[in-house]
C-alpha positions in Angstrom: 15.2 18.9 5.5 15.1 16.2 2.8 12.9 17.3 -0.1 9.5 15.7 -0.6 9.2 13.0 -3.1 5.8 13.6 -4.3 4.7 10.7 -6.0 1.2 11.0 -4.7 -0.9 7.8 -5.1 -4.8 7.4 -5.1 -3.9 4.0 -3.9 -4.9 2.3 -7.1 -2.8 2.5 -10.1 -2.7 4.8 -13.2 -0.4 3.8 -14.4 13.7 -2.4 -21.5 17.3 -2.9 -21.0 18.2 -5.3 -18.3 20.7 -7.8 -19.4 21.8 -8.1 -16.0 21.2 -4.7 -14.8 18.6 -1.8 -15.0 18.9 1.3 -17.2 17.3 4.5 -17.1 13.7 5.0 -18.4 13.6 5.8 -22.1 13.6 9.4 -23.4 10.8 10.9 -25.6 13.0 10.6 -28.6 12.5 7.0 -29.3 11.5 6.3 -32.9 8.4 4.3 -32.5 6.2 2.7 -29.8 5.9 -1.0 -29.4 2.6 -2.6 -30.6 1.2 -3.6 -27.3 1.1 -1.5 -24.3 -0.4 -2.3 -20.8 -0.4 -0.8 -17.4 -0.6 -2.5 -14.1 -0.6 -1.6 -10.4 1.6 -4.1 -8.3 0.4 -2.8 -5.0 2.1 0.8 -5.0 4.4 0.0 -7.8 3.0 1.3 -11.2 4.6 -0.4 -14.2 4.0 0.0 -18.0 4.5 -3.0 -20.1 5.4 -2.9 -23.7 5.4 -5.9 -26.1 7.3 -6.2 -29.3 5.6 -8.9 -31.4 8.4 -9.0 -34.1 11.3 -9.4 -31.6 9.1 -11.2 -29.0 10.4 -9.0 -26.2 8.7 -7.5 -23.2 9.7 -4.3 -21.7 8.7 -3.1 -18.3 9.1 0.6 -17.1 8.9 1.3 -13.4 9.9 4.2 -11.5 13.0 5.6 -13.4 14.0 2.1 -14.8 13.4 -0.1 -17.7 13.9 -4.0 -17.9 13.6 -6.0 -21.0 12.6 -9.7 -20.7 12.5 -12.5 -23.1 9.8 -15.4 -23.2 10.8 -18.6 -21.1 10.9 -21.5 -23.6 8.8 -23.8 -21.2 6.1 -21.4 -20.2 3.9 -21.1 -23.5 4.8 -17.3 -23.6 3.1 -16.6 -20.2 6.5 -16.2 -18.5 9.3 -13.7 -19.5 12.5 -13.9 -17.8 15.6 -11.2 -17.9 18.5 -12.6 -19.8 21.3 -13.8 -17.2 19.0 -13.1 -14.1 16.2 -15.8 -13.4 15.3 -13.7 -10.3 13.7 -11.1 -12.4 10.6 -12.2 -14.3 7.0 -11.2 -15.2 4.2 -13.9 -15.6 0.8 -13.2 -17.0 -2.1 -14.9 -15.1 -5.3 -14.1 -16.9 -6.2 -10.5 -16.2 -3.4 -10.1 -13.6 0.2 -10.7 -13.6 3.2 -11.6 -11.2 6.2 -9.5 -11.1 9.6 -10.3 -9.4 12.6 -8.0 -9.6 16.0 -9.5 -8.3 14.1 -11.8 -6.1 11.5 -9.3 -4.6 8.0 -10.5 -5.5 5.5 -7.7 -5.7 1.7 -7.8 -5.0 -0.4 -9.2 -7.7 -0.1 -6.7 -10.7 -3.7 -5.5 -11.7 -4.7 -3.4 -14.8 -6.8 -0.3 -13.9 -10.0 -1.2 -12.1 -9.2 -4.8 -11.8 -9.5 -6.8 -8.4 -7.4 -9.4 -6.8 -9.1 -12.8 -6.8 -10.7 -14.0 -4.6 -11.9 -10.6 -3.6 -13.1 -9.9 0.0 -15.2 -7.1 1.2 -16.8 -6.3 4.6 -18.9 -3.6 6.4 -19.0 -2.9 10.3 -22.2 -0.9 10.7 -24.0 -3.2 10.3 -21.7 -6.1 10.0 -21.5 -8.0 6.8 -19.1 -9.8 4.6 -18.8 -11.0 0.9 -16.2 -13.0 -1.2 -16.2 -13.0 -4.9 -14.3 -15.8 -6.7 -14.5 -16.9 -10.3 -18.5 -17.1 -10.7 -19.7 -17.1 -7.2 -20.6 -14.6 -4.5 -20.4 -15.9 -1.0 -22.4 -13.6 1.2 -22.8 -13.1 4.9 -25.7 -10.8 5.0 -26.2 -8.1 8.0 -27.8 -9.3 11.1 -27.1 -12.6 12.9 -30.3 -14.4 12.2 -29.4 -14.8 8.5 -27.2 -17.6 7.2 -24.5 -17.2 4.6 -25.7 -17.5 1.0 -23.8 -18.8 -2.0 -25.1 -17.2 -5.2 -23.9 -17.5 -8.8 -22.4 -14.2 -9.8 -21.8 -12.3 -13.1 -19.4 -9.4 -13.7 -21.6 -6.7 -15.4 -19.4 -3.8 -15.3 -15.6 -3.6 -15.8 -13.7 -0.3 -16.4 -10.6 1.7 -15.0 -12.6 2.9 -12.0 -13.7 -0.6 -10.8 -16.0 -3.6 -11.1 -19.7 -4.4 -10.5 -21.0 -7.9 -9.8 -24.6 -9.2 -9.9 -25.6 -12.3 -8.0 -29.2 -13.7 -7.9 -30.7 -17.0 -6.6 -33.6 -18.2 -4.5 -35.3 -14.8 -4.3 -32.2 -12.9 -3.4 -30.8 -10.3 -5.7 -27.4 -8.8 -4.7 -25.1 -6.3 -6.4 -21.5 -5.7 -5.3 -20.0 -2.3 -6.4 -16.4 -1.9 -6.1 -14.5 1.4 -6.8 -10.9 1.8 -6.6 -10.8 4.4 -3.8 -9.1 4.6 -0.5 -11.6 3.3 2.1 -11.5 3.9 5.9 -13.5 1.6 8.2 -15.8 4.2 10.3 -15.8 1.8 13.2 -12.3 0.2 13.4 -10.2 2.9 11.5 -8.5 0.2 9.3 -7.8 1.2 5.7 -8.4 -0.8 2.6 -7.7 0.0 -1.2 -11.3 -0.3 -2.3 -14.7 1.4 -1.5 -17.6 -1.1 -1.7 -21.4 -0.9 -1.9 -23.4 -4.0 -1.2 -27.1 -4.0 -2.3 -29.4 -6.8 -1.3 -33.0 -6.8 -2.6 -32.8 -2.9 -3.0 -31.3 -2.3 0.6 -27.8 -0.8 0.3 -24.7 -1.1 2.8 -21.4 0.6 2.6 -18.1 -1.1 3.4 -14.5 -1.6 2.4 -12.5 -4.3 0.6 -9.2 -5.5 -0.8 -6.0 -6.5 0.8 -4.6 -3.6 3.0 -1.1 -4.8 2.2 -1.6 -3.3 -1.3 -1.6 0.2 0.4 2.1 0.0 1.7 3.8 -2.7 -0.5 5.6 -2.0 -3.8 6.9 1.6 -2.9 10.1 2.9 -1.5 8.8 5.3 1.2 11.3 8.2 2.0 10.8 9.8 5.3 10.2 13.6 5.3 9.4 14.2 8.9 10.5 12.3 12.1 8.9 13.0 15.4 7.9 16.4 14.2 11.5 17.5 13.9 12.2 17.1 10.1 15.3 15.2 9.2 18.8 16.3 8.5 19.6 17.9 5.2 20.9 15.4 2.6 20.3 12.4 4.9 17.9 9.5 4.0 15.6 7.5 5.9 13.7 4.9 3.9 11.1 2.0 4.4 10.3 -1.0 2.0 7.5 -3.4 2.9 8.5 -6.5 1.1 7.0 -10.1 0.6 7.2 -12.5 3.4 6.6 -9.7 5.9 10.1 -8.3 5.6 11.0 -4.6 6.1 14.2 -3.1 4.9 15.6 0.4 4.2 18.3 3.1 5.0 18.3 4.4 8.7 20.5 7.4 8.0 24.0 6.0 8.3 23.3 2.1 8.3 20.8 -0.1 6.4 18.4 -2.2 8.4 16.2 -5.2 8.0 13.5 -6.7 10.0 9.9 -8.2 10.2 6.5 -6.5 10.1 2.9 -7.6 10.6 -0.3 -5.7 9.8 -2.8 -6.3 12.7 -6.5 -5.7 13.3 -7.9 -2.3 13.0 -5.0 -0.8 11.0 -2.3 -1.8 13.4 1.4 -2.6 12.7 4.1 -4.4 14.6 7.7 -4.1 13.5 10.3 -6.4 15.1 13.5 -8.2 14.9 15.4 -5.2 13.4 19.1 -5.7 12.6 21.5 -3.2 11.3 25.0 -2.9 9.5 27.5 -1.3 11.7 29.0 1.8 10.1 29.9 4.7 12.0 28.9 8.3 10.9 28.7 11.8 12.2 27.1 12.0 15.8 24.0 13.9 14.5 23.3 11.2 11.8 23.8 8.5 14.4 21.4 10.2 16.8 18.8 10.6 14.1 19.3 6.9 13.1 18.7 5.9 16.8 15.4 8.0 16.8 14.3 6.5 13.4 14.8 2.9 14.8 12.9 3.7 18.1 10.0 5.0 16.1 9.8 1.9 14.0 9.8 -0.3 17.0 7.2 1.9 18.7 4.8 2.1 15.7 1.4 0.6 16.5 -0.7 2.1 13.8 -0.1 2.8 10.0 -2.2 5.0 7.8 -2.2 6.5 4.3 -2.6 10.4 4.5 -4.7 12.7 2.4 -1.8 13.4 0.0 -0.8 9.6 -0.4 1.8 9.9 2.4 2.7 6.9 4.6 2.0 7.8 8.3 3.3 5.8 11.3 1.8 6.3 14.7 1.9 5.2 18.3 -1.4 5.0 20.1 -0.9 8.7 21.2 1.2 10.6 18.6 2.6 10.7 15.1 5.9 9.2 14.5 6.9 9.7 10.9 5.6 10.6 7.6 7.1 9.4 4.2 6.5 9.8 0.6 7.1 7.5 -2.3 10.4 7.8 -4.0 10.5 8.0 -7.9 13.9 6.4 -8.0 14.7 2.8 -7.8 17.2 1.4 -5.5 16.8 -2.3 -6.0 
């Protein structure tokens, strides 16, 4: 069986030289640390950003690679681009950032504890919904006889564990507390990157929040088990959930591409699969056929207790995969 790639992720992050290509990550023998160091989670891609004020360079370490970027002359130092490769870039946007590597754009890059904006949370027992934008909380309280409320909000707590917002107007005081922890809706089974507690005039309700795509995007998932039969030694099955609802990876012998769509209640639909046409040993070709069939049959996606990606049909497990520590972009 292929060895486990144990980059176990609690869903939200902890968390050069590319002239036209990437190099290996730096050793511990480098003489000095650049002056400014930041960490971000771009979905499941965890990056470390270092800035050298003297040379005006930006280094980004991710997986086992480092890239080095220079400021774009037209961007007022918010945009950094790899020399000779305009498809690799990093743009600061306030607290968060946007990262593109060789044309693949990752989910919004967030420092520890930060939330994408606007941020949406909801509960299912009872049903409620909340949206947080720049300075406003739009709240659909529990129970149908209450109308939506628009309340001015203030960020009162911000740390690596999450955020807390307080909103008050017209006799209603609400607190929205968001933690960076995997959350599964008890009614629908859908998973989200954030656990949420909403308190309205002293009454508290539990819920989940954030974009579910952040749970699966940004990683290269390496399959460890296929249909409870393991996989062939030294073979490789991978999945990458990319921007624009594209999926791609290695199927054992050939590479494949296709489309995916997350659906309600934690569902997934994989379609339009296409492959290269190399021929390999019969055992590899048989495994490849089983893998492609599993992708086409998948109807649910979950993150398991050890950070693994799990695909299911409505009745049975299809495959489990762990994040790779190596970059294949």
